[in-house]
N, C-alpha and C positions, 0 to 999 in steps of 0.2 A: 983579902979578897978584893978584886977589882971589877967594877961594873962598867960596862960600856953602853952608852945610850946611842941609839941610831934614830934619826928622824928623816922625814922627807922634806926636801926643799921645794918651795912653791913659788920661787922667784921667776923672773923672765928667762927665756931661753938664752943661751950664750950669745947668739948673733942678734938678739933684739936689744935696742938701746934702752937704757934705764930711763924711766919716766922722771921728769924733773918736777919739783914742786914749786916752780916759780909762778907767782900769781899772774893771772891775766886781768885785763880791765874788767871783765865780768865778775871776777872774784873780789875786786877791791870795793870797799864801801863807797857809796856815792856821797858827796858832801851835801847834796840837796836831796832831801827825802821826796819820794813820789807822793802824790796826793793820797794814794791808797795806804801809805805808811803813816800819814798824819791823821790823828784822831780828831773827828769833828767836835768842836767845842763851842761854848757860848762866849760872848764878849766878856761877861763877868768872870768866867773861869780863866779866860786868856789873860785878863788883866791881873788876876790874883796869882797865877802860877807860871807864867812863861818868863823865860830869861830874855833880856834885851837882845834884839836881833834874831831871835829864834823864829823860824817859820812856824806858823800855826794856821790851821784851817778852821774858819768860822762860818757858821750858817747864822745869818743875822739880818736885821732890817738895816737898809741903808737909806738915810733920809738927809736931804739937803735942808739947811736952815740958813737963810740969807746967802745962798749959793755956796755954803761951806758944807761938805759931806761929812756925815757922822755915821758910825756903826753903833747899833744897840740891839738888845735882846727883845725889846718890845717898844711899841709906839703909844703915845698918849692919844686919847680920843679927842682930837682937835682938828681944825680945818685951817691951814693944811696940817698934815701929820707932823708930830715932833717926837724926837727920841725921848724915851724914859731913861732914867739913870740906872746903871752906869752907861755912859756912852763915851766914845772915843772918836776924835777927828781922824779921818783917813785922807792920806795924800797919795796922789798918783793914780787914783782909780779912773779907768776909762768909762765915765758915767754914761756916755752915749751907747756903749756896747753891753751894758749890764741889764737891759730890758726893764728899766725903771719907768714908772708912769709919772706923768707930769700933772700937777694940780696946783693952781694958783701960783704959778711960776716956781714951784718947788718940785723936786723929784723924790720918789719913794719906791721901795720894793724890797723883796727878799733876795739875798745873794748868798752864794756858796763860793767863798774866795779864800785864797791863801794870802796872809799878811805877815808882817813882822811888827813887833811893838817896841818902841823906845819911849820911855817915860809914859806919857798919856797920849801919844800919837801913833797911829797905825800907818804903815806904808804898804800900799798894794803891791803884791808880788805877781799874782796871776789868778785867773779864774780857775776854780777847782776843775780838774780834768784836762787842763791845757799843758800837761807836762810833756 
């Protein structure tokens, strides 16, 4: 006994070109994640869990001490303010553009920024939302 199975083809019409599956630039992953793809984290968590050179978004206090900027999760009750531990020095941050307040020749304020970490130094990448 022979059984024949018949089915309906649902492909493109004969005179329509076949769709290609070549990726477009929109299909390719970006090497730089957007700020919305970066989970907001603390300085402490970033120091504990991030790989060197990996971009991380932190909401933190930025405080200058003797004109050297540091990121930290909280500040000590002092005049001028000083970072509590853990803290990390940050390089390349555009201090004049971050809306920091000046007190006794030192700057302080809350920031939402993207950084990379290498050892115990943070490098400013951009202000969150500037992608």
